[in-house]
C-alpha positions as a LaTeX table, in Angstrom:
\begin{tabular}{lrrr}
\hline
Residue & $x$ (\AA) & $y$ (\AA) & $z$ (\AA) \\
\hline
Met1 & 84.13 & 83.14 & 121.80 \\
Leu2 & 84.90 & 83.81 & 118.16 \\
Pro3 & 82.78 & 82.37 & 115.16 \\
Ala4 & 84.27 & 79.46 & 113.66 \\
Asp5 & 85.36 & 81.47 & 110.32 \\
Met6 & 87.21 & 83.94 & 112.44 \\
Asp7 & 89.39 & 81.42 & 114.18 \\
Gly8 & 92.98 & 82.44 & 114.05 \\
Gly9 & 92.13 & 85.78 & 112.82 \\
Ala10 & 95.32 & 87.49 & 114.35 \\
Ala11 & 97.59 & 84.85 & 113.22 \\
Asp12 & 96.46 & 85.27 & 109.73 \\
Val13 & 96.86 & 88.93 & 109.75 \\
Arg14 & 100.51 & 88.21 & 110.94 \\
Arg15 & 100.95 & 85.91 & 108.09 \\
Gly16 & 99.35 & 88.20 & 105.59 \\
Leu17 & 101.72 & 91.16 & 106.75 \\
Met18 & 104.72 & 88.76 & 106.60 \\
Ala19 & 103.76 & 87.84 & 102.88 \\
Leu20 & 103.26 & 91.34 & 102.15 \\
Ser21 & 106.49 & 92.26 & 103.60 \\
Thr22 & 108.28 & 89.71 & 101.44 \\
Phe23 & 106.56 & 90.49 & 98.49 \\
Lys24 & 107.94 & 94.05 & 98.96 \\
Lys25 & 111.16 & 93.05 & 99.33 \\
Arg26 & 110.94 & 91.00 & 96.20 \\
Val27 & 109.70 & 94.16 & 94.18 \\
Asp28 & 112.34 & 96.34 & 95.89 \\
Asp29 & 115.03 & 93.87 & 94.58 \\
Leu30 & 113.62 & 93.47 & 91.26 \\
Leu31 & 113.51 & 97.17 & 90.85 \\
Ala32 & 117.17 & 97.67 & 92.02 \\
Ala33 & 118.46 & 94.83 & 89.96 \\
Phe34 & 116.41 & 96.03 & 86.61 \\
Glu35 & 117.73 & 99.37 & 87.06 \\
Gly36 & 121.52 & 98.08 & 87.53 \\
Ser37 & 120.95 & 95.60 & 84.53 \\
Ala38 & 121.70 & 96.05 & 80.85 \\
Gly39 & 118.04 & 96.32 & 80.35 \\
Gly40 & 117.87 & 99.51 & 82.21 \\
Ala41 & 116.65 & 102.59 & 80.44 \\
Ser42 & 120.16 & 104.48 & 80.86 \\
Lys43 & 122.31 & 101.42 & 79.48 \\
Val44 & 119.74 & 100.82 & 76.54 \\
Ala45 & 119.60 & 104.54 & 75.75 \\
Ala46 & 123.45 & 104.44 & 75.27 \\
His47 & 123.49 & 101.98 & 72.69 \\
Gly48 & 122.90 & 104.26 & 69.95 \\
Leu49 & 124.64 & 104.15 & 66.51 \\
Pro50 & 125.71 & 107.19 & 64.16 \\
Ala51 & 124.42 & 107.26 & 60.75 \\
Ser52 & 127.97 & 106.69 & 59.45 \\
Ala53 & 127.73 & 103.15 & 61.02 \\
Phe54 & 125.47 & 102.20 & 58.02 \\
Gly55 & 127.31 & 103.52 & 55.32 \\
Leu56 & 128.61 & 106.88 & 53.97 \\
Gly57 & 127.72 & 108.93 & 50.54 \\
Asn58 & 124.87 & 108.48 & 48.30 \\
Phe59 & 123.47 & 105.37 & 49.79 \\
Pro60 & 119.70 & 105.91 & 50.53 \\
Glu61 & 119.34 & 102.15 & 51.71 \\
Ala62 & 121.79 & 102.97 & 54.60 \\
Lys63 & 119.88 & 106.15 & 55.71 \\
Thr64 & 116.69 & 104.04 & 55.63 \\
Leu65 & 118.05 & 101.40 & 57.74 \\
His66 & 119.79 & 103.92 & 60.32 \\
Leu67 & 116.27 & 105.67 & 60.55 \\
Glu68 & 114.58 & 101.97 & 61.17 \\
Tyr69 & 117.37 & 101.19 & 63.57 \\
Glu70 & 116.65 & 104.59 & 65.55 \\
Arg71 & 112.99 & 103.96 & 65.62 \\
Val72 & 113.43 & 100.56 & 67.01 \\
His73 & 116.36 & 101.71 & 69.45 \\
Glu74 & 113.88 & 104.59 & 70.73 \\
Arg75 & 111.05 & 101.93 & 71.07 \\
Ile76 & 113.47 & 99.53 & 73.20 \\
Thr77 & 114.41 & 102.43 & 75.19 \\
Ser78 & 110.80 & 103.75 & 75.96 \\
Leu79 & 109.94 & 100.01 & 77.05 \\
Ser80 & 112.43 & 99.75 & 79.30 \\
Lys81 & 111.70 & 103.06 & 80.75 \\
Ser82 & 108.17 & 101.90 & 81.06 \\
Leu83 & 108.85 & 98.69 & 82.85 \\
Gly84 & 111.18 & 100.57 & 85.30 \\
Leu85 & 108.30 & 103.12 & 85.99 \\
Gln86 & 106.00 & 100.33 & 86.39 \\
Leu87 & 107.99 & 98.36 & 88.77 \\
Glu88 & 108.41 & 101.75 & 90.73 \\
Ala89 & 104.64 & 102.23 & 90.78 \\
Met90 & 104.02 & 98.55 & 92.02 \\
Gln91 & 106.97 & 99.59 & 94.66 \\
Ile92 & 104.62 & 102.49 & 96.01 \\
Ala93 & 101.57 & 100.30 & 95.67 \\
Val94 & 102.78 & 97.59 & 97.97 \\
His95 & 104.11 & 100.07 & 100.35 \\
Gly96 & 100.81 & 101.91 & 100.32 \\
Val97 & 98.94 & 98.36 & 101.07 \\
Asp98 & 101.51 & 98.05 & 104.07 \\
Val99 & 100.65 & 101.45 & 105.60 \\
Ser100 & 97.10 & 101.61 & 104.36 \\
Phe101 & 96.79 & 104.12 & 101.57 \\
Asp102 & 95.30 & 106.84 & 104.03 \\
Asn103 & 98.56 & 106.73 & 105.61 \\
Leu104 & 100.59 & 106.76 & 102.47 \\
Glu105 & 102.93 & 109.93 & 102.29 \\
Glu106 & 101.52 & 112.60 & 99.94 \\
Glu107 & 104.54 & 112.81 & 97.98 \\
Leu108 & 104.32 & 109.07 & 97.18 \\
Arg109 & 100.83 & 109.36 & 96.35 \\
Tyr110 & 101.83 & 112.46 & 93.74 \\
Arg111 & 104.69 & 109.84 & 92.19 \\
Phe112 & 102.25 & 107.15 & 91.75 \\
His113 & 100.22 & 109.51 & 89.81 \\
Glu114 & 102.99 & 110.82 & 87.76 \\
Ile115 & 103.97 & 107.36 & 87.01 \\
Arg116 & 100.67 & 106.34 & 85.88 \\
Thr117 & 100.27 & 109.48 & 83.72 \\
Glu118 & 103.84 & 109.02 & 81.89 \\
Val119 & 103.02 & 105.37 & 81.42 \\
Asn120 & 99.58 & 106.11 & 79.94 \\
Gln121 & 101.03 & 108.67 & 77.72 \\
Gly122 & 103.80 & 106.74 & 76.34 \\
Arg123 & 101.23 & 104.00 & 75.60 \\
Asp124 & 99.07 & 106.40 & 73.64 \\
Glu125 & 102.04 & 107.98 & 71.85 \\
Met126 & 103.15 & 104.22 & 71.01 \\
Leu127 & 99.57 & 103.43 & 69.69 \\
His128 & 99.50 & 106.82 & 67.52 \\
Glu129 & 102.68 & 106.15 & 66.00 \\
Gln130 & 101.38 & 102.24 & 65.00 \\
Val131 & 98.53 & 103.87 & 63.50 \\
Lys132 & 100.30 & 106.31 & 61.69 \\
Arg133 & 102.73 & 103.57 & 60.23 \\
Asp134 & 99.75 & 101.12 & 59.48 \\
Asn135 & 98.23 & 104.08 & 57.50 \\
Asn136 & 101.48 & 104.75 & 55.36 \\
Ala137 & 102.24 & 100.93 & 54.84 \\
Asp138 & 101.03 & 101.01 & 51.13 \\
His139 & 102.80 & 104.20 & 50.45 \\
Thr140 & 106.29 & 103.05 & 49.43 \\
Asp141 & 108.85 & 104.73 & 47.08 \\
Ala142 & 110.03 & 101.26 & 45.71 \\
Gly143 & 109.67 & 102.47 & 42.38 \\
Tyr144 & 107.68 & 99.50 & 41.16 \\
\hline
\end{tabular}
């Protein structure tokens, strides 16, 4: 006879596996939808503008505006790529829970580590750039 707190354990395990399978399918679908959407990294990256789109000739404001556009565009592209990588990592993690991490294929473990390293490196670079911009915030060439 099972203790009262273990009553229906096999049914609970089946329900847990079904919930995990449903969650995995949702993550897989979300990743596929994101990669195919306008927010996917490849599509965001394709929306660059040449410097000439902001004006030609001796027009320093146009150059400054283009540089700012490129900075923002690069950041949005980076965020899109990071989101895709994090969704892929979640997909691997859910699979690892499903098969148990001891049974997770070595290539998936390696890919999970690669993603974690890349996402952390991107975050560190972004934070470094933010500190750099903050430190130069009072140094303008406005001529005042």
